[in-house]
N, C-alpha and C positions, 0 to 999 in steps of 0.2 A: 421861627424862621420859615416854616412851611406856609404859615398864614401870610407872611410878608411876600413870599414868592408867588402866592396865588393872587395877591391884591396889588402888586406893583409891577411896572414894566421893566424895572432894572433894580437889582440889588448891588450895592457897592461895599466892598471891603477895603479898609485902609489899615495898613500896618507898617510899623517902623522896623521892618525886617524884609528879607527877600520874599518874593511871591511864592516861588516854588517850595512846596512843603509847609507853607504858612497857614494862617487862619483862613484866608480865602480858599485855599485848597480844601480845607476841612469843610467849609460851607458847601463847596461844589460836591464833595463826596456825600455829604448828608442829604443834599437835594436829590442827587442821583438815586440814593438808596430809597428815598421816599417817592420816587417816580415823578419828581417835578422837573420840568424842562425850563428853568428860569434863566433869564439873561443876567449874568454876573460880571461886573467890572471889578477886577482886582488891581488895587493900587498898592505899591510897596517900593522898597529900595531896589535899585538895579543890582543884578547879580555880578558885581564887579567891585574892586577896591574903590573906596571913596576917600578922597583926601580929608585929613583931619581938619577940624575947624569948629566954628560956632555951630551948635546944633540947629538953630533956626535957619542959618544960611545953608547948611547941608540939606535940610528938609526942603527948603525952597528950591534948591538946585535939582533935587530929585522929583519936584512937582508934588510934594506932600504937604505944602502949606495950603492955607485956605484958597488962595487964588489958583494954585495948580490943581487942586482937587475939583474945584468948580469948573475949570477949563476942561479937564478930562471927562467929567460927567456931561458937559454940554456937547463936546465932540462926539461922545458915544451916542447921545440921544439925537444928534443931527441927522 
């Protein structure tokens, strides 16, 4: 992870969970402990109740499908 932070402009974490306290948070903590100041985009589920339904539809609604992830990355890099 430290090598990636040193060689990339942006690290992206994607998780099928809420962001707070998730994998992206662990990445940020590890980078901070190693003295890296990397740009990290954390993508995950919103911290609110999500209506039940088809998992693919739910992920798309949360922006965690292929199109949503690409859109978020492009917006961050713009």
